[in-house]
BATOR-469090 format. One record per residue (C-alpha): residue number from 1; residue in three letters; x, y, z. Coordinates in nm, 2 decimals. Layout:
N
(NUM, 'ALA', (X, Y, Z))
...
# end
This chain:
429
(1, 'UNK', (-0.39, 0.53, -0.06))
(2, 'UNK', (-0.43, 0.66, -0.40))
(3, 'UNK', (-0.60, 0.58, -0.73))
(4, 'UNK', (-0.51, 0.57, -1.10))
(5, 'UNK', (-0.39, 0.80, -1.38))
(6, 'UNK', (-0.23, 0.78, -1.72))
(7, 'UNK', (-0.18, 0.97, -2.05))
(8, 'UNK', (-0.21, 0.70, -2.30))
(9, 'UNK', (-0.55, 0.57, -2.42))
(10, 'UNK', (-0.54, 0.19, -2.43))
(11, 'UNK', (-0.61, 0.03, -2.76))
(12, 'UNK', (-0.49, -0.33, -2.70))
(13, 'UNK', (-0.61, -0.60, -2.47))
(14, 'UNK', (-0.45, -0.61, -2.12))
(15, 'UNK', (-0.25, -0.92, -2.05))
(16, 'UNK', (-0.30, -1.02, -1.69))
(17, 'UNK', (-0.02, -1.19, -1.50))
(18, 'UNK', (-0.09, -1.52, -1.32))
(19, 'UNK', (-0.11, -1.49, -0.94))
(20, 'UNK', (0.23, -1.66, -0.89))
(21, 'UNK', (0.52, -1.65, -1.12))
(22, 'UNK', (0.32, -1.51, -1.41))
(23, 'UNK', (0.44, -1.26, -1.66))
(24, 'UNK', (0.30, -1.01, -1.90))
(25, 'UNK', (0.46, -0.82, -2.19))
(26, 'UNK', (0.64, -0.87, -2.52))
(27, 'UNK', (0.98, -0.86, -2.68))
(28, 'UNK', (1.16, -0.58, -2.87))
(29, 'UNK', (1.47, -0.51, -3.08))
(30, 'UNK', (1.70, -0.51, -2.77))
(31, 'UNK', (1.50, -0.76, -2.56))
(32, 'UNK', (1.27, -0.77, -2.26))
(33, 'UNK', (1.34, -0.65, -1.91))
(34, 'UNK', (1.14, -0.80, -1.63))
(35, 'UNK', (0.98, -0.60, -1.35))
(36, 'UNK', (0.94, -0.82, -1.04))
(37, 'UNK', (0.62, -0.79, -0.83))
(38, 'UNK', (0.58, -0.93, -0.48))
(39, 'UNK', (0.23, -0.88, -0.33))
(40, 'UNK', (-0.02, -1.08, -0.12))
(41, 'UNK', (-0.26, -1.20, -0.39))
(42, 'UNK', (-0.46, -1.50, -0.26))
(43, 'UNK', (-0.73, -1.55, 0.01))
(44, 'UNK', (-0.83, -1.25, 0.22))
(45, 'UNK', (-0.51, -1.07, 0.12))
(46, 'UNK', (-0.62, -1.06, -0.24))
(47, 'UNK', (-0.84, -0.76, -0.19))
(48, 'UNK', (-0.53, -0.55, -0.13))
(49, 'UNK', (-0.28, -0.73, -0.35))
(50, 'UNK', (-0.46, -0.79, -0.68))
(51, 'UNK', (-0.57, -0.42, -0.74))
(52, 'UNK', (-0.21, -0.32, -0.66))
(53, 'UNK', (-0.08, -0.57, -0.91))
(54, 'UNK', (-0.31, -0.43, -1.18))
(55, 'UNK', (-0.16, -0.09, -1.12))
(56, 'UNK', (0.18, -0.23, -1.21))
(57, 'UNK', (0.04, -0.41, -1.52))
(58, 'UNK', (-0.13, -0.09, -1.63))
(59, 'UNK', (0.20, 0.10, -1.61))
(60, 'UNK', (0.39, -0.17, -1.80))
(61, 'UNK', (0.13, -0.18, -2.07))
(62, 'UNK', (0.13, 0.20, -2.10))
(63, 'UNK', (0.50, 0.22, -2.15))
(64, 'UNK', (0.51, -0.08, -2.39))
(65, 'UNK', (0.23, 0.06, -2.60))
(66, 'UNK', (0.43, 0.38, -2.63))
(67, 'UNK', (0.73, 0.19, -2.77))
(68, 'UNK', (0.92, 0.09, -2.45))
(69, 'UNK', (1.23, 0.27, -2.34))
(70, 'UNK', (1.57, 0.28, -2.50))
(71, 'UNK', (1.48, 0.00, -2.73))
(72, 'UNK', (1.36, -0.24, -2.45))
(73, 'UNK', (1.02, -0.36, -2.36))
(74, 'UNK', (0.90, -0.47, -2.02))
(75, 'UNK', (0.71, -0.76, -1.87))
(76, 'UNK', (0.57, -0.84, -1.53))
(77, 'UNK', (0.73, -1.12, -1.33))
(78, 'UNK', (0.47, -1.17, -1.06))
(79, 'UNK', (0.49, -1.35, -0.72))
(80, 'UNK', (0.23, -1.40, -0.45))
(81, 'UNK', (0.36, -1.37, -0.09))
(82, 'UNK', (0.04, -1.48, 0.08))
(83, 'UNK', (0.03, -1.81, 0.27))
(84, 'UNK', (-0.32, -1.94, 0.38))
(85, 'UNK', (-0.46, -1.60, 0.28))
(86, 'UNK', (-0.23, -1.38, 0.48))
(87, 'UNK', (0.10, -1.21, 0.39))
(88, 'UNK', (0.40, -1.41, 0.49))
(89, 'UNK', (0.75, -1.28, 0.54))
(90, 'UNK', (0.93, -1.60, 0.46))
(91, 'UNK', (0.74, -1.65, 0.14))
(92, 'UNK', (0.83, -1.29, 0.04))
(93, 'UNK', (1.20, -1.36, 0.10))
(94, 'UNK', (1.17, -1.67, -0.12))
(95, 'UNK', (1.01, -1.47, -0.39))
(96, 'UNK', (1.29, -1.21, -0.38))
(97, 'UNK', (1.55, -1.48, -0.40))
(98, 'UNK', (1.38, -1.62, -0.70))
(99, 'UNK', (1.37, -1.28, -0.87))
(100, 'UNK', (1.74, -1.22, -0.80))
(101, 'UNK', (1.81, -1.56, -0.95))
(102, 'UNK', (1.66, -1.43, -1.28))
(103, 'UNK', (1.91, -1.20, -1.45))
(104, 'UNK', (1.63, -1.03, -1.65))
(105, 'UNK', (1.46, -0.90, -1.34))
(106, 'UNK', (1.63, -0.56, -1.28))
(107, 'UNK', (1.40, -0.44, -0.99))
(108, 'UNK', (1.08, -0.51, -0.81))
(109, 'UNK', (0.76, -0.34, -0.70))
(110, 'UNK', (0.66, -0.44, -0.35))
(111, 'UNK', (0.61, -0.57, -0.10))
(112, 'UNK', (0.27, -0.46, 0.02))
(113, 'UNK', (0.33, -0.51, 0.39))
(114, 'UNK', (0.59, -0.35, 0.60))
(115, 'UNK', (0.68, -0.68, 0.79))
(116, 'UNK', (0.76, -0.84, 0.46))
(117, 'UNK', (0.98, -0.55, 0.36))
(118, 'UNK', (1.17, -0.58, 0.68))
(119, 'UNK', (1.25, -0.94, 0.60))
(120, 'UNK', (1.32, -0.88, 0.23))
(121, 'UNK', (1.54, -0.57, 0.24))
(122, 'UNK', (1.86, -0.75, 0.37))
(123, 'UNK', (1.84, -1.00, 0.09))
(124, 'UNK', (1.77, -0.74, -0.18))
(125, 'UNK', (2.03, -0.49, -0.05))
(126, 'UNK', (2.31, -0.74, -0.07))
(127, 'UNK', (2.23, -0.79, -0.44))
(128, 'UNK', (2.19, -0.41, -0.50))
(129, 'UNK', (1.84, -0.50, -0.62))
(130, 'UNK', (1.59, -0.21, -0.63))
(131, 'UNK', (1.27, -0.24, -0.43))
(132, 'UNK', (0.99, 0.02, -0.46))
(133, 'UNK', (0.69, -0.03, -0.24))
(134, 'UNK', (0.35, 0.12, -0.33))
(135, 'UNK', (0.22, 0.07, 0.02))
(136, 'UNK', (0.48, 0.02, 0.30))
(137, 'UNK', (0.42, 0.27, 0.58))
(138, 'UNK', (0.62, 0.16, 0.88))
(139, 'UNK', (0.87, 0.45, 0.94))
(140, 'UNK', (1.14, 0.23, 1.08))
(141, 'UNK', (1.22, 0.09, 0.73))
(142, 'UNK', (1.38, 0.43, 0.64))
(143, 'UNK', (1.39, 0.64, 0.96))
(144, 'UNK', (1.61, 0.57, 1.27))
(145, 'UNK', (1.35, 0.69, 1.53))
(146, 'UNK', (1.37, 0.64, 1.91))
(147, 'UNK', (1.05, 0.44, 1.89))
(148, 'UNK', (1.19, 0.19, 1.64))
(149, 'UNK', (1.28, -0.16, 1.75))
(150, 'UNK', (1.51, -0.20, 1.46))
(151, 'UNK', (1.73, 0.03, 1.25))
(152, 'UNK', (1.72, 0.09, 0.88))
(153, 'UNK', (2.10, 0.08, 0.84))
(154, 'UNK', (2.11, -0.26, 1.00))
(155, 'UNK', (1.86, -0.40, 0.74))
(156, 'UNK', (2.09, -0.28, 0.46))
(157, 'UNK', (2.40, -0.44, 0.61))
(158, 'UNK', (2.64, -0.17, 0.50))
(159, 'UNK', (2.52, -0.18, 0.14))
(160, 'UNK', (2.39, 0.14, -0.04))
(161, 'UNK', (2.02, 0.20, -0.01))
(162, 'UNK', (1.82, -0.01, -0.25))
(163, 'UNK', (1.47, 0.06, -0.10))
(164, 'UNK', (1.22, 0.33, -0.20))
(165, 'UNK', (0.85, 0.39, -0.14))
(166, 'UNK', (0.59, 0.62, -0.30))
(167, 'UNK', (0.37, 0.66, 0.01))
(168, 'UNK', (0.41, 0.85, 0.33))
(169, 'UNK', (0.47, 0.68, 0.67))
(170, 'UNK', (0.27, 0.59, 0.98))
(171, 'UNK', (0.42, 0.87, 1.18))
(172, 'UNK', (0.19, 1.08, 0.97))
(173, 'UNK', (-0.09, 0.83, 0.90))
(174, 'UNK', (-0.15, 0.75, 1.27))
(175, 'UNK', (-0.17, 1.12, 1.37))
(176, 'UNK', (-0.40, 1.21, 1.08))
(177, 'UNK', (-0.66, 0.97, 1.21))
(178, 'UNK', (-0.61, 1.09, 1.57))
(179, 'UNK', (-0.67, 1.45, 1.45))
(180, 'UNK', (-0.98, 1.34, 1.26))
(181, 'UNK', (-1.12, 1.13, 1.55))
(182, 'UNK', (-1.06, 1.40, 1.81))
(183, 'UNK', (-1.16, 1.71, 1.61))
(184, 'UNK', (-1.40, 1.59, 1.34))
(185, 'UNK', (-1.57, 1.30, 1.52))
(186, 'UNK', (-1.55, 1.46, 1.87))
(187, 'UNK', (-1.41, 1.14, 2.02))
(188, 'UNK', (-1.23, 1.22, 2.35))
(189, 'UNK', (-1.20, 0.86, 2.49))
(190, 'UNK', (-1.09, 0.58, 2.26))
(191, 'UNK', (-1.00, 0.21, 2.26))
(192, 'UNK', (-0.68, 0.12, 2.08))
(193, 'UNK', (-0.64, -0.24, 1.94))
(194, 'UNK', (-0.34, -0.37, 1.75))
(195, 'UNK', (-0.25, -0.70, 1.58))
(196, 'UNK', (0.10, -0.70, 1.72))
(197, 'UNK', (0.26, -0.69, 1.38))
(198, 'UNK', (0.53, -0.45, 1.26))
(199, 'UNK', (0.26, -0.24, 1.08))
(200, 'UNK', (-0.02, -0.28, 1.33))
(201, 'UNK', (0.18, -0.20, 1.65))
(202, 'UNK', (0.36, 0.09, 1.48))
(203, 'UNK', (0.06, 0.27, 1.35))
(204, 'UNK', (-0.14, 0.21, 1.67))
(205, 'UNK', (0.16, 0.36, 1.87))
(206, 'UNK', (0.16, 0.66, 1.64))
(207, 'UNK', (-0.21, 0.71, 1.67))
(208, 'UNK', (-0.21, 0.67, 2.04))
(209, 'UNK', (0.07, 0.92, 2.10))
(210, 'UNK', (-0.10, 1.19, 1.89))
(211, 'UNK', (-0.44, 1.13, 2.04))
(212, 'UNK', (-0.30, 1.16, 2.39))
(213, 'UNK', (-0.12, 1.48, 2.29))
(214, 'UNK', (-0.45, 1.63, 2.18))
(215, 'UNK', (-0.60, 1.57, 2.52))
(216, 'UNK', (-0.77, 1.24, 2.47))
(217, 'UNK', (-0.76, 0.93, 2.69))
(218, 'UNK', (-0.73, 0.57, 2.57))
(219, 'UNK', (-0.72, 0.21, 2.67))
(220, 'UNK', (-0.48, -0.02, 2.47))
(221, 'UNK', (-0.49, -0.39, 2.41))
(222, 'UNK', (-0.30, -0.61, 2.16))
(223, 'UNK', (-0.39, -0.94, 2.01))
(224, 'UNK', (-0.20, -1.21, 1.82))
(225, 'UNK', (-0.29, -1.14, 1.46))
(226, 'UNK', (-0.21, -1.50, 1.34))
(227, 'UNK', (-0.45, -1.67, 1.58))
(228, 'UNK', (-0.71, -1.44, 1.73))
(229, 'UNK', (-1.07, -1.49, 1.61))
(230, 'UNK', (-1.29, -1.40, 1.91))
(231, 'UNK', (-1.26, -1.03, 2.02))
(232, 'UNK', (-1.56, -1.02, 2.26))
(233, 'UNK', (-1.36, -1.00, 2.58))
(234, 'UNK', (-1.15, -0.71, 2.43))
(235, 'UNK', (-1.46, -0.53, 2.31))
(236, 'UNK', (-1.64, -0.57, 2.64))
(237, 'UNK', (-1.34, -0.43, 2.83))
(238, 'UNK', (-1.34, -0.13, 2.59))
(239, 'UNK', (-1.72, -0.08, 2.62))
(240, 'UNK', (-1.69, -0.08, 3.00))
(241, 'UNK', (-1.41, 0.17, 2.98))
(242, 'UNK', (-1.65, 0.41, 2.81))
(243, 'UNK', (-1.47, 0.43, 2.47))
(244, 'UNK', (-1.64, 0.66, 2.22))
(245, 'UNK', (-1.46, 0.49, 1.93))
(246, 'UNK', (-1.22, 0.20, 1.85))
(247, 'UNK', (-0.90, 0.24, 1.66))
(248, 'UNK', (-0.74, -0.08, 1.52))
(249, 'UNK', (-0.38, -0.11, 1.41))
(250, 'UNK', (-0.39, -0.41, 1.17))
(251, 'UNK', (-0.48, -0.55, 0.84))
(252, 'UNK', (-0.78, -0.74, 0.71))
(253, 'UNK', (-0.59, -1.06, 0.66))
(254, 'UNK', (-0.50, -1.05, 1.03))
(255, 'UNK', (-0.87, -1.03, 1.13))
(256, 'UNK', (-0.87, -0.65, 1.19))
(257, 'UNK', (-1.23, -0.61, 1.08))
(258, 'UNK', (-1.37, -0.93, 1.24))
(259, 'UNK', (-1.37, -0.72, 1.56))
(260, 'UNK', (-1.60, -0.47, 1.39))
(261, 'UNK', (-1.86, -0.74, 1.32))
(262, 'UNK', (-1.85, -0.87, 1.68))
(263, 'UNK', (-1.91, -0.52, 1.83))
(264, 'UNK', (-2.27, -0.54, 1.73))
(265, 'UNK', (-2.34, -0.85, 1.93))
(266, 'UNK', (-2.24, -0.68, 2.26))
(267, 'UNK', (-2.41, -0.35, 2.18))
(268, 'UNK', (-2.08, -0.16, 2.14))
(269, 'UNK', (-2.20, 0.10, 1.88))
(270, 'UNK', (-1.92, 0.35, 1.82))
(271, 'UNK', (-1.71, 0.45, 1.52))
(272, 'UNK', (-1.45, 0.21, 1.40))
(273, 'UNK', (-1.12, 0.36, 1.29))
(274, 'UNK', (-0.79, 0.23, 1.14))
(275, 'UNK', (-0.52, 0.28, 0.89))
(276, 'UNK', (-0.48, 0.16, 0.53))
(277, 'UNK', (-0.49, -0.20, 0.63))
(278, 'UNK', (-0.87, -0.18, 0.67))
(279, 'UNK', (-0.95, 0.03, 0.36))
(280, 'UNK', (-1.04, -0.28, 0.16))
(281, 'UNK', (-1.34, -0.47, 0.03))
(282, 'UNK', (-1.24, -0.76, 0.25))
(283, 'UNK', (-1.27, -0.54, 0.56))
(284, 'UNK', (-1.62, -0.44, 0.47))
(285, 'UNK', (-1.72, -0.80, 0.41))
(286, 'UNK', (-1.57, -0.91, 0.74))
(287, 'UNK', (-1.77, -0.64, 0.92))
(288, 'UNK', (-2.09, -0.82, 0.82))
(289, 'UNK', (-2.40, -0.62, 0.89))
(290, 'UNK', (-2.19, -0.37, 1.10))
(291, 'UNK', (-2.02, -0.23, 0.79))
(292, 'UNK', (-2.11, 0.14, 0.81))
(293, 'UNK', (-1.90, 0.41, 0.99))
(294, 'UNK', (-1.57, 0.23, 0.94))
(295, 'UNK', (-1.31, 0.51, 0.91))
(296, 'UNK', (-0.98, 0.45, 0.74))
(297, 'UNK', (-0.67, 0.65, 0.64))
(298, 'UNK', (-0.45, 0.58, 0.34))
(299, 'UNK', (-0.09, 0.71, 0.30))
(300, 'UNK', (-0.14, 0.93, -0.01))
(301, 'UNK', (-0.37, 1.16, -0.20))
(302, 'UNK', (-0.68, 1.02, -0.37))
(303, 'UNK', (-0.66, 1.05, -0.74))
(304, 'UNK', (-1.03, 1.14, -0.76))
(305, 'UNK', (-0.94, 1.45, -0.57))
(306, 'UNK', (-0.63, 1.54, -0.79))
(307, 'UNK', (-0.67, 1.78, -1.07))
(308, 'UNK', (-0.59, 1.63, -1.41))
(309, 'UNK', (-0.63, 1.27, -1.29))
(310, 'UNK', (-0.95, 1.19, -1.49))
(311, 'UNK', (-0.77, 1.08, -1.81))
(312, 'UNK', (-0.57, 0.80, -1.64))
(313, 'UNK', (-0.86, 0.70, -1.42))
(314, 'UNK', (-1.08, 0.65, -1.73))
(315, 'UNK', (-0.80, 0.46, -1.91))
(316, 'UNK', (-0.74, 0.23, -1.62))
(317, 'UNK', (-1.11, 0.15, -1.58))
(318, 'UNK', (-1.13, 0.06, -1.94))
(319, 'UNK', (-0.83, -0.18, -1.90))
(320, 'UNK', (-0.95, -0.32, -1.56))
(321, 'UNK', (-1.33, -0.29, -1.55))
(322, 'UNK', (-1.40, -0.54, -1.27))
(323, 'UNK', (-1.59, -0.40, -0.96))
(324, 'UNK', (-1.29, -0.46, -0.74))
(325, 'UNK', (-1.00, -0.38, -0.97))
(326, 'UNK', (-0.94, -0.04, -0.83))
(327, 'UNK', (-0.79, -0.05, -0.48))
(328, 'UNK', (-0.63, 0.17, -0.22))
(329, 'UNK', (-0.28, 0.15, -0.37))
(330, 'UNK', (-0.35, 0.08, -0.74))
(331, 'UNK', (-0.22, 0.42, -0.85))
(332, 'UNK', (0.07, 0.42, -0.62))
(333, 'UNK', (0.17, 0.09, -0.78))
(334, 'UNK', (0.13, 0.26, -1.12))
(335, 'UNK', (0.36, 0.54, -1.01))
(336, 'UNK', (0.61, 0.30, -0.85))
(337, 'UNK', (0.63, 0.09, -1.17))
(338, 'UNK', (0.66, 0.39, -1.39))
(339, 'UNK', (0.94, 0.54, -1.18))
(340, 'UNK', (1.13, 0.21, -1.18))
(341, 'UNK', (1.10, 0.17, -1.56))
(342, 'UNK', (1.21, 0.52, -1.62))
(343, 'UNK', (1.51, 0.47, -1.39))
(344, 'UNK', (1.59, 0.15, -1.59))
(345, 'UNK', (1.56, 0.35, -1.91))
(346, 'UNK', (1.81, 0.62, -1.78))
(347, 'UNK', (2.05, 0.35, -1.67))
(348, 'UNK', (2.04, 0.19, -2.01))
(349, 'UNK', (2.10, 0.52, -2.18))
(350, 'UNK', (2.40, 0.59, -1.95))
(351, 'UNK', (2.53, 0.24, -2.04))
(352, 'UNK', (2.55, 0.32, -2.41))
(353, 'UNK', (2.20, 0.19, -2.48))
(354, 'UNK', (2.29, -0.16, -2.34))
(355, 'UNK', (2.12, -0.36, -2.07))
(356, 'UNK', (2.21, -0.20, -1.74))
(357, 'UNK', (2.33, -0.38, -1.43))
(358, 'UNK', (2.12, -0.39, -1.11))
(359, 'UNK', (2.37, -0.15, -0.95))
(360, 'UNK', (2.33, 0.10, -1.24))
(361, 'UNK', (1.95, 0.08, -1.20))
(362, 'UNK', (1.99, 0.14, -0.82))
(363, 'UNK', (2.20, 0.45, -0.88))
(364, 'UNK', (1.95, 0.58, -1.13))
(365, 'UNK', (1.66, 0.52, -0.90))
(366, 'UNK', (1.85, 0.69, -0.61))
(367, 'UNK', (1.90, 1.00, -0.83))
(368, 'UNK', (1.54, 1.03, -0.91))
(369, 'UNK', (1.42, 1.39, -0.87))
(370, 'UNK', (1.12, 1.56, -1.01))
(371, 'UNK', (0.95, 1.24, -1.12))
(372, 'UNK', (0.59, 1.34, -1.23))
(373, 'UNK', (0.36, 1.06, -1.13))
(374, 'UNK', (-0.01, 1.02, -1.13))
(375, 'UNK', (-0.06, 1.17, -0.79))
(376, 'UNK', (0.21, 1.42, -0.77))
(377, 'UNK', (0.58, 1.50, -0.82))
(378, 'UNK', (0.82, 1.28, -0.63))
(379, 'UNK', (1.17, 1.36, -0.51))
(380, 'UNK', (1.34, 1.07, -0.32))
(381, 'UNK', (1.58, 1.13, -0.03))
(382, 'UNK', (1.88, 0.93, 0.06))
(383, 'UNK', (1.68, 0.69, 0.27))
(384, 'UNK', (1.43, 0.61, -0.01))
(385, 'UNK', (1.14, 0.83, 0.12))
(386, 'UNK', (0.96, 1.08, -0.10))
(387, 'UNK', (0.85, 1.43, -0.02))
(388, 'UNK', (0.48, 1.38, -0.06))
(389, 'UNK', (0.33, 1.37, 0.29))
(390, 'UNK', (-0.05, 1.34, 0.22))
(391, 'UNK', (-0.28, 1.12, 0.42))
(392, 'UNK', (-0.64, 1.07, 0.30))
(393, 'UNK', (-0.94, 0.98, 0.52))
(394, 'UNK', (-1.24, 0.76, 0.41))
(395, 'UNK', (-1.56, 0.64, 0.57))
(396, 'UNK', (-1.79, 0.35, 0.47))
(397, 'UNK', (-2.13, 0.47, 0.35))
(398, 'UNK', (-2.42, 0.34, 0.14))
(399, 'UNK', (-2.39, 0.49, -0.21))
(400, 'UNK', (-2.63, 0.49, -0.50))
(401, 'UNK', (-2.36, 0.42, -0.77))
(402, 'UNK', (-2.04, 0.24, -0.66))
(403, 'UNK', (-1.87, 0.36, -0.98))
(404, 'UNK', (-1.88, 0.72, -0.85))
(405, 'UNK', (-1.72, 0.62, -0.52))
(406, 'UNK', (-1.35, 0.56, -0.45))
(407, 'UNK', (-1.39, 0.21, -0.60))
(408, 'UNK', (-1.32, 0.03, -0.28))
(409, 'UNK', (-1.66, -0.14, -0.21))
(410, 'UNK', (-1.78, -0.46, -0.05))
(411, 'UNK', (-1.82, -0.78, -0.24))
(412, 'UNK', (-2.12, -0.90, -0.05))
(413, 'UNK', (-2.29, -0.56, -0.02))
(414, 'UNK', (-2.16, -0.38, -0.33))
(415, 'UNK', (-2.32, -0.05, -0.25))
(416, 'UNK', (-2.13, -0.01, 0.08))
(417, 'UNK', (-1.81, 0.17, -0.02))
(418, 'UNK', (-1.53, 0.38, 0.13))
(419, 'UNK', (-1.61, 0.75, 0.05))
(420, 'UNK', (-1.33, 1.01, 0.06))
(421, 'UNK', (-1.38, 1.27, 0.34))
(422, 'UNK', (-1.07, 1.49, 0.36))
(423, 'UNK', (-0.69, 1.49, 0.34))
(424, 'UNK', (-0.41, 1.61, 0.56))
(425, 'UNK', (-0.09, 1.75, 0.40))
(426, 'UNK', (0.19, 1.72, 0.65))
(427, 'UNK', (0.44, 1.87, 0.41))
(428, 'UNK', (0.27, 2.21, 0.45))
(429, 'UNK', (0.13, 2.18, 0.80))
# end
């Protein structure tokens, strides 16, 4: 996960998109181009989706305030893919189909969840419609690995690649937490739990393989993320196994942190670990009174740890000043939206200053090299991955001033926040 950054001081009010089908922005001499957004923005999923949406809105406002690009202004065309408070693949596909049906939408930011991306890519690829995710981490979306149950080339159906992401993948994120658990927390025996989703199973597998390679032992159980509410039998089994920690592959909207709350009732007092799916305010709330010592990774650098990031962090916080407006992937979303708009600008220039086609935007995005974003410089490969391979580690602690933390703090206990601990850079390891 990463935080925010920008170079323009905001002087106008920020127009916030409605949670479903809303839009922000204004017209210009040549017209308005829409940037689609598909994120989970209601119920439990909102703690991830809404701060990510704000990163897109901030990027759009920043470029519009600077005059737009090639005579065009931009606006956000926003869609919620959550159903009953949890991300939903079918809703995501419907959202993408609606975006494709609007000729003014030339690309999209999202989705947030890898399972949604798996469902959406075939639809978007057939339309040569650019997708840039600020948060998808399942490696199989772009890499044809022996451990994958599906193949990226099959998702694209013979069409040229239309999918990009600004984060690294779970084959780095899982091992990072395995290293942290084994070497920093001195955990040698661990429980592994997954919500059986594309993301949850994938990151749990990656963690497990690395932890075992380091010399650790584990016990693995999986639960149905859509229906499981009582974890006590799982937790008792792990406690009897002698686990010194519990790693969960899952997301807050699939009950990943409810298990943390229930550990207390059976006296299972060990560190709780997971991926970016639990670095959320909702996770801390779901953990109840057992909300300390939750350890989470995110698939990127933390902007509070990046030199030169203060200007954009300050500008973003002026625009979005709510206590939960800064999330784990706010700044990745800012970078993703900026990269997409710049690609659209280049495509328009190459098209004689006229509105480009979706294929022209896709070609421009695929050619992106040396894009300087808030958290680093991006070069995208042929599969849509970038060359930044940083994973950050956070732990929940009680802080005196939440404003000085990462910004991801509990709603019910606002001084319990995720605090940055260290990062792993797999590009240089």
